[in-house]
PLY file of the C-alpha trace (Angstrom):
ply
format ascii 1.0
element vertex 401
property float x
property float y
property float z
element edge 400
property int vertex1
property int vertex2
end_header
-18.43 -60.08 -32.98
-19.27 -61.01 -29.40
-17.29 -63.94 -28.09
-19.63 -66.96 -28.12
-18.93 -69.45 -25.34
-21.09 -72.02 -27.18
-19.28 -75.21 -28.03
-20.18 -77.79 -30.63
-20.45 -81.52 -30.01
-16.67 -82.04 -30.15
-15.05 -82.58 -26.73
-13.43 -79.25 -25.98
-13.02 -77.15 -29.10
-12.27 -73.48 -29.17
-15.73 -71.86 -29.23
-16.99 -70.98 -32.66
-18.46 -67.72 -33.81
-19.97 -66.33 -36.97
-17.69 -63.72 -38.49
-19.66 -61.08 -40.29
-17.82 -58.26 -41.90
-19.31 -55.07 -43.27
-20.01 -55.33 -47.00
-17.83 -53.35 -49.34
-19.36 -50.04 -50.43
-21.33 -50.08 -53.64
-19.34 -48.90 -56.69
-19.73 -45.23 -57.55
-20.91 -44.52 -61.08
-18.84 -41.91 -62.89
-20.34 -39.35 -65.21
-20.72 -40.37 -68.91
-17.27 -40.70 -70.44
-18.12 -39.66 -73.98
-18.72 -35.97 -73.28
-21.40 -33.94 -75.03
-22.91 -35.40 -78.19
-21.86 -33.65 -81.41
-24.43 -31.38 -83.06
-26.13 -32.50 -86.29
-24.20 -31.61 -89.46
-26.68 -28.88 -90.42
-26.14 -27.15 -87.07
-22.36 -27.50 -86.97
-20.64 -24.13 -86.46
-18.22 -22.81 -89.00
-14.57 -23.21 -88.28
-14.33 -19.48 -87.68
-16.94 -19.75 -84.91
-14.91 -22.30 -82.92
-13.15 -20.46 -80.09
-9.40 -20.43 -80.42
-7.03 -21.34 -77.59
-3.26 -20.96 -77.49
-3.10 -24.63 -78.50
-5.72 -24.33 -81.18
-9.44 -25.32 -81.27
-10.69 -27.99 -78.82
-11.03 -31.36 -80.53
-13.86 -33.82 -79.75
-11.37 -36.15 -77.99
-10.33 -33.29 -75.70
-13.97 -32.69 -74.77
-14.39 -36.40 -73.94
-11.33 -36.40 -71.69
-12.60 -33.25 -69.95
-15.95 -34.97 -69.23
-14.24 -38.04 -67.82
-12.00 -35.92 -65.59
-14.98 -33.99 -64.24
-16.85 -37.23 -63.51
-13.87 -38.67 -61.66
-13.53 -35.53 -59.54
-17.20 -35.67 -58.60
-16.86 -39.35 -57.69
-13.82 -38.63 -55.52
-15.61 -35.77 -53.75
-18.65 -37.96 -53.14
-16.52 -40.82 -51.79
-14.57 -38.50 -49.50
-17.82 -37.03 -48.21
-19.21 -40.47 -47.39
-15.97 -41.47 -45.67
-16.04 -38.29 -43.61
-19.58 -39.05 -42.46
-18.48 -42.51 -41.35
-15.00 -41.77 -39.98
-15.76 -38.59 -38.01
-18.29 -40.21 -35.64
-15.92 -43.16 -35.23
-13.05 -40.86 -34.29
-15.27 -39.04 -31.80
-16.42 -42.33 -30.25
-12.87 -43.71 -30.00
-11.67 -40.46 -28.41
-14.44 -40.77 -25.84
-13.31 -44.33 -25.04
-9.76 -43.15 -24.52
-11.06 -40.51 -22.11
-13.09 -43.17 -20.30
-9.86 -45.06 -19.68
-8.26 -42.09 -17.95
-8.22 -41.43 -14.22
-7.80 -43.66 -11.21
-10.29 -46.24 -9.91
-11.61 -45.67 -6.42
-10.10 -47.50 -3.49
-11.92 -50.69 -2.63
-13.17 -51.43 -6.15
-11.91 -55.00 -6.09
-13.47 -58.48 -5.98
-16.70 -58.88 -4.02
-16.19 -62.68 -4.04
-18.91 -63.11 -6.65
-16.74 -63.97 -9.64
-17.28 -66.84 -12.09
-15.29 -69.07 -14.43
-16.41 -70.74 -17.65
-15.17 -74.35 -17.84
-14.98 -76.50 -20.97
-16.83 -79.71 -21.72
-13.97 -81.97 -20.66
-15.07 -81.58 -17.03
-18.25 -83.59 -17.61
-17.41 -86.02 -20.39
-14.87 -88.18 -18.54
-11.55 -86.62 -19.53
-10.93 -84.85 -16.22
-9.87 -86.72 -13.08
-9.73 -86.20 -9.33
-6.23 -84.80 -9.80
-7.66 -82.13 -12.12
-10.25 -81.13 -9.53
-7.50 -80.91 -6.90
-5.48 -78.66 -9.21
-8.55 -76.53 -9.91
-9.21 -76.16 -6.20
-5.64 -74.98 -5.67
-5.97 -72.55 -8.57
-9.16 -71.00 -7.20
-8.07 -70.83 -3.56
-8.14 -67.29 -2.18
-9.81 -65.90 -5.32
-13.25 -64.37 -5.65
-14.70 -67.20 -7.73
-17.88 -68.73 -6.36
-19.58 -69.94 -9.59
-18.41 -72.42 -12.20
-20.23 -72.42 -15.55
-19.52 -75.96 -16.78
-20.33 -76.68 -20.41
-22.93 -79.48 -20.30
-24.57 -79.01 -23.69
-25.09 -77.92 -26.32
-28.86 -77.98 -26.49
-30.44 -79.53 -29.55
-32.18 -77.07 -31.87
-35.53 -78.36 -30.60
-34.57 -77.46 -27.03
-33.87 -80.96 -25.76
-30.69 -82.09 -24.02
-29.42 -85.70 -24.23
-28.18 -87.05 -20.91
-25.23 -88.51 -22.79
-23.83 -84.97 -23.04
-22.83 -84.85 -19.36
-22.09 -88.41 -18.13
-19.64 -87.30 -15.38
-21.65 -84.38 -14.03
-22.54 -85.98 -10.72
-18.90 -86.87 -10.09
-17.73 -83.31 -10.83
-20.41 -81.65 -8.67
-19.62 -83.91 -5.73
-15.86 -83.36 -6.07
-16.18 -79.57 -6.36
-18.50 -79.32 -3.37
-16.04 -81.39 -1.35
-12.87 -79.52 -2.31
-14.32 -76.05 -2.86
-17.02 -75.53 -0.24
-19.35 -72.70 -1.17
-18.56 -72.82 -4.88
-21.62 -73.45 -7.04
-21.59 -75.61 -10.18
-23.91 -74.40 -12.91
-24.67 -76.19 -16.17
-23.69 -74.00 -19.11
-26.17 -74.64 -21.94
-26.25 -72.88 -25.29
-27.24 -72.96 -28.92
-27.43 -70.73 -31.97
-30.72 -68.92 -32.42
-32.95 -68.01 -35.38
-33.78 -65.90 -37.33
-30.20 -64.79 -37.96
-29.19 -68.46 -37.98
-32.10 -70.23 -39.71
-30.79 -73.74 -39.04
-30.86 -73.13 -35.30
-33.15 -72.88 -32.29
-36.46 -71.18 -33.02
-37.57 -69.49 -29.81
-40.75 -68.27 -31.44
-42.02 -71.87 -31.18
-43.61 -72.51 -27.81
-42.79 -76.22 -28.10
-39.10 -75.34 -28.32
-39.27 -73.04 -25.30
-41.12 -75.73 -23.33
-38.37 -78.23 -24.23
-35.69 -75.83 -22.97
-37.55 -75.49 -19.69
-37.71 -79.27 -19.40
-33.98 -79.48 -20.11
-33.35 -77.05 -17.26
-35.50 -79.16 -14.95
-33.54 -82.22 -16.07
-30.15 -80.59 -15.39
-31.17 -79.47 -11.92
-32.28 -83.02 -11.24
-28.77 -84.17 -12.19
-27.41 -82.20 -9.23
-26.32 -78.87 -10.75
-26.77 -75.82 -8.52
-28.20 -73.77 -11.35
-28.36 -73.26 -15.12
-26.35 -70.75 -17.15
-27.75 -70.03 -20.64
-25.84 -68.67 -23.61
-28.16 -68.42 -26.60
-26.77 -66.45 -29.54
-27.21 -64.34 -31.54
-30.16 -62.81 -29.68
-31.50 -59.64 -31.21
-32.38 -56.72 -28.99
-36.05 -56.69 -28.11
-36.62 -60.43 -28.61
-39.82 -61.07 -26.63
-39.59 -64.82 -27.06
-36.38 -64.86 -25.06
-38.00 -62.89 -22.28
-40.89 -65.37 -22.27
-38.40 -68.23 -22.00
-36.67 -66.61 -19.01
-40.02 -66.11 -17.30
-40.77 -69.80 -17.74
-37.31 -70.89 -16.57
-37.24 -68.94 -13.33
-39.50 -71.30 -11.32
-37.69 -74.53 -12.31
-34.11 -73.70 -11.30
-32.80 -72.41 -7.96
-30.24 -70.26 -9.82
-30.75 -68.80 -13.27
-27.94 -66.97 -15.04
-27.31 -65.84 -18.61
-24.48 -64.66 -20.83
-25.51 -61.29 -22.22
-24.68 -59.29 -25.31
-22.97 -55.92 -25.01
-25.03 -52.72 -24.73
-25.31 -50.12 -27.50
-22.18 -47.92 -27.22
-24.19 -45.24 -29.04
-27.99 -44.86 -28.99
-29.70 -47.43 -31.24
-26.32 -48.57 -32.59
-27.59 -52.15 -32.87
-30.11 -51.01 -35.50
-27.42 -49.28 -37.57
-25.02 -52.21 -37.30
-27.76 -54.69 -38.14
-28.61 -52.74 -41.30
-24.96 -52.59 -42.38
-23.86 -56.14 -41.50
-27.03 -58.19 -40.91
-25.83 -58.90 -37.35
-27.19 -56.38 -34.77
-24.68 -57.61 -32.12
-25.58 -55.14 -29.34
-28.65 -54.86 -27.14
-30.34 -51.62 -26.22
-29.79 -50.64 -22.60
-33.52 -50.96 -22.00
-33.58 -54.55 -23.26
-30.53 -55.44 -21.20
-32.41 -54.22 -18.13
-35.45 -56.32 -19.06
-33.26 -59.43 -19.21
-31.40 -58.55 -15.99
-34.68 -58.26 -14.05
-35.58 -61.84 -14.95
-32.41 -63.62 -13.79
-30.23 -64.12 -10.72
-26.99 -63.45 -12.61
-26.14 -61.71 -15.85
-22.62 -61.98 -17.29
-21.69 -59.48 -20.02
-19.58 -60.92 -22.82
-17.38 -57.82 -22.76
-14.85 -59.05 -25.32
-14.71 -59.27 -29.11
-15.15 -55.50 -29.17
-13.23 -54.64 -32.40
-10.98 -52.29 -30.42
-7.38 -52.04 -31.70
-5.63 -50.74 -28.55
-5.61 -51.65 -24.86
-6.59 -48.12 -23.86
-9.60 -48.14 -26.20
-10.63 -51.61 -25.10
-10.31 -50.66 -21.43
-12.36 -47.51 -22.05
-14.98 -49.60 -23.82
-15.21 -51.99 -20.84
-15.52 -49.01 -18.49
-18.39 -47.70 -20.60
-20.10 -51.11 -20.76
-19.74 -51.55 -16.99
-21.45 -48.23 -16.31
-24.23 -48.88 -18.82
-24.93 -52.31 -17.34
-24.82 -51.08 -13.73
-27.39 -48.39 -14.49
-30.11 -50.90 -15.41
-29.24 -54.06 -13.46
-31.33 -54.46 -10.27
-29.42 -54.51 -7.00
-30.59 -58.06 -6.28
-29.17 -59.39 -9.58
-25.49 -60.26 -9.75
-23.80 -58.36 -12.59
-20.57 -59.90 -13.91
-18.29 -58.38 -16.53
-16.43 -60.85 -18.77
-12.63 -60.99 -18.83
-10.87 -62.38 -21.96
-8.85 -65.42 -20.90
-8.11 -66.36 -24.54
-5.70 -65.10 -27.18
-7.06 -65.48 -30.69
-6.53 -62.93 -33.44
-9.45 -62.59 -35.80
-12.17 -60.17 -36.81
-13.48 -58.43 -33.73
-10.76 -59.58 -31.36
-7.10 -58.56 -31.14
-5.19 -60.38 -28.41
-2.75 -57.53 -27.90
-5.61 -55.10 -27.20
-8.15 -57.20 -25.30
-6.05 -58.10 -22.28
-6.98 -58.96 -18.69
-5.19 -55.89 -17.20
-7.03 -53.54 -19.56
-10.37 -55.22 -18.87
-9.93 -55.15 -15.08
-8.92 -51.49 -15.12
-11.98 -50.73 -17.25
-14.24 -52.67 -14.89
-12.86 -50.81 -11.87
-13.25 -47.42 -13.57
-16.86 -48.13 -14.54
-17.64 -49.42 -11.09
-15.97 -46.39 -9.48
-18.00 -43.92 -11.53
-21.38 -45.63 -11.25
-21.80 -47.82 -8.14
-18.53 -48.19 -6.18
-20.22 -49.72 -3.14
-22.34 -52.28 -5.00
-21.94 -55.75 -3.50
-23.71 -57.78 -6.20
-20.94 -57.40 -8.75
-18.07 -59.45 -10.11
-16.10 -60.61 -13.15
-16.43 -63.78 -15.23
-13.33 -65.42 -16.71
-13.60 -66.81 -20.25
-12.36 -69.61 -20.57
-10.35 -72.15 -18.51
-8.75 -74.19 -21.30
-7.38 -71.12 -23.14
-6.08 -69.23 -20.07
-2.39 -68.54 -19.51
-0.45 -68.05 -16.29
-0.27 -64.35 -17.10
-4.08 -64.18 -17.26
-4.41 -65.75 -13.81
-1.66 -63.55 -12.38
-3.31 -60.39 -13.70
-6.72 -61.41 -12.36
-5.30 -62.07 -8.89
-3.04 -59.01 -8.77
-5.40 -56.43 -10.29
-8.82 -57.63 -9.15
-8.44 -60.07 -6.24
-5.43 -58.14 -4.90
-3.35 -61.12 -3.83
0.29 -61.79 -4.63
0 1
1 2
2 3
3 4
4 5
5 6
6 7
7 8
8 9
9 10
10 11
11 12
12 13
13 14
14 15
15 16
16 17
17 18
18 19
19 20
20 21
21 22
22 23
23 24
24 25
25 26
26 27
27 28
28 29
29 30
30 31
31 32
32 33
33 34
34 35
35 36
36 37
37 38
38 39
39 40
40 41
41 42
42 43
43 44
44 45
45 46
46 47
47 48
48 49
49 50
50 51
51 52
52 53
53 54
54 55
55 56
56 57
57 58
58 59
59 60
60 61
61 62
62 63
63 64
64 65
65 66
66 67
67 68
68 69
69 70
70 71
71 72
72 73
73 74
74 75
75 76
76 77
77 78
78 79
79 80
80 81
81 82
82 83
83 84
84 85
85 86
86 87
87 88
88 89
89 90
90 91
91 92
92 93
93 94
94 95
95 96
96 97
97 98
98 99
99 100
100 101
101 102
102 103
103 104
104 105
105 106
106 107
107 108
108 109
109 110
110 111
111 112
112 113
113 114
114 115
115 116
116 117
117 118
118 119
119 120
120 121
121 122
122 123
123 124
124 125
125 126
126 127
127 128
128 129
129 130
130 131
131 132
132 133
133 134
134 135
135 136
136 137
137 138
138 139
139 140
140 141
141 142
142 143
143 144
144 145
145 146
146 147
147 148
148 149
149 150
150 151
151 152
152 153
153 154
154 155
155 156
156 157
157 158
158 159
159 160
160 161
161 162
162 163
163 164
164 165
165 166
166 167
167 168
168 169
169 170
170 171
171 172
172 173
173 174
174 175
175 176
176 177
177 178
178 179
179 180
180 181
181 182
182 183
183 184
184 185
185 186
186 187
187 188
188 189
189 190
190 191
191 192
192 193
193 194
194 195
195 196
196 197
197 198
198 199
199 200
200 201
201 202
202 203
203 204
204 205
205 206
206 207
207 208
208 209
209 210
210 211
211 212
212 213
213 214
214 215
215 216
216 217
217 218
218 219
219 220
220 221
221 222
222 223
223 224
224 225
225 226
226 227
227 228
228 229
229 230
230 231
231 232
232 233
233 234
234 235
235 236
236 237
237 238
238 239
239 240
240 241
241 242
242 243
243 244
244 245
245 246
246 247
247 248
248 249
249 250
250 251
251 252
252 253
253 254
254 255
255 256
256 257
257 258
258 259
259 260
260 261
261 262
262 263
263 264
264 265
265 266
266 267
267 268
268 269
269 270
270 271
271 272
272 273
273 274
274 275
275 276
276 277
277 278
278 279
279 280
280 281
281 282
282 283
283 284
284 285
285 286
286 287
287 288
288 289
289 290
290 291
291 292
292 293
293 294
294 295
295 296
296 297
297 298
298 299
299 300
300 301
301 302
302 303
303 304
304 305
305 306
306 307
307 308
308 309
309 310
310 311
311 312
312 313
313 314
314 315
315 316
316 317
317 318
318 319
319 320
320 321
321 322
322 323
323 324
324 325
325 326
326 327
327 328
328 329
329 330
330 331
331 332
332 333
333 334
334 335
335 336
336 337
337 338
338 339
339 340
340 341
341 342
342 343
343 344
344 345
345 346
346 347
347 348
348 349
349 350
350 351
351 352
352 353
353 354
354 355
355 356
356 357
357 358
358 359
359 360
360 361
361 362
362 363
363 364
364 365
365 366
366 367
367 368
368 369
369 370
370 371
371 372
372 373
373 374
374 375
375 376
376 377
377 378
378 379
379 380
380 381
381 382
382 383
383 384
384 385
385 386
386 387
387 388
388 389
389 390
390 391
391 392
392 393
393 394
394 395
395 396
396 397
397 398
398 399
399 400
């Protein structure tokens, strides 16, 4: 599953995510186990007509066992055939990802000083202090980070946002602007979305979309430099989401979104949705439609189900190229880096590492648009990051000691 930066109403929990596994294959029916039915007594052959074998004539029980054995063989052949149809494309795709991870990135494919960092809710609910802002400023000095996505929600399912959710926002914005000149503070707002999550936000309702727009207007009035939306799970082709973005653009000076990954294979979201009920990916065309409506788009390029660093890095390289191909030059494209270390379905901490992600980003950038200025990485998330994560980001992407 994609990593959801959404947080519930608790102060600073680890973000939650639906975990949908593929259903087990339907049981295979074997052939009838009783073998051929015996002939009526009047049609029974004479003993002399029964063919002899070295062991003697075949008994009815022998015929039944032969039927069962044949049925089992057919079931095994059928199962192996289905597995081959599923495994072979997977092996081909994984081999392609390993190839994508090969080679050397081009010189100069480093930070463009347009990076971002997701920050937890503690920064606006009163738990952080001036000392924390001072430490944050020291942490971000001489990096490429110019945007902070500060969790100020979540939105209610009806699109509204209580002001009680961000009581210390004005203090944080003032402190950041003072200690980190040029760094923008965006309000990170999110919610789960129907129809996949029925008890969630229904974007098909105009009243709900209007309430979200009003919430954005409200958050800008509180002093935030922009609004960063993470609404999940959004299915590819959702026109209601596009309508919401069109309505949001005029009310905020900076509009950014967290985006789903792009189909690694053509129409893969349709196949995965049929198998699991969770389409997960967006088509490349839909990704481009979203990117054209915003100032920033940050790909949640983690929770990829890849088991090895080389495959994960190749996947990120592929995603970077796919996103670059359809993101307008005047829209900032950011690729997510995994600053967290959970082990669960869809995410293996030993595989999804910052070094592998940065190498993948640089390879994709090198092959597709090495000179693009409107490009960066987004670090997810501050409260789960380790010193090794920060060191890798600085060494491999920012290129500082």
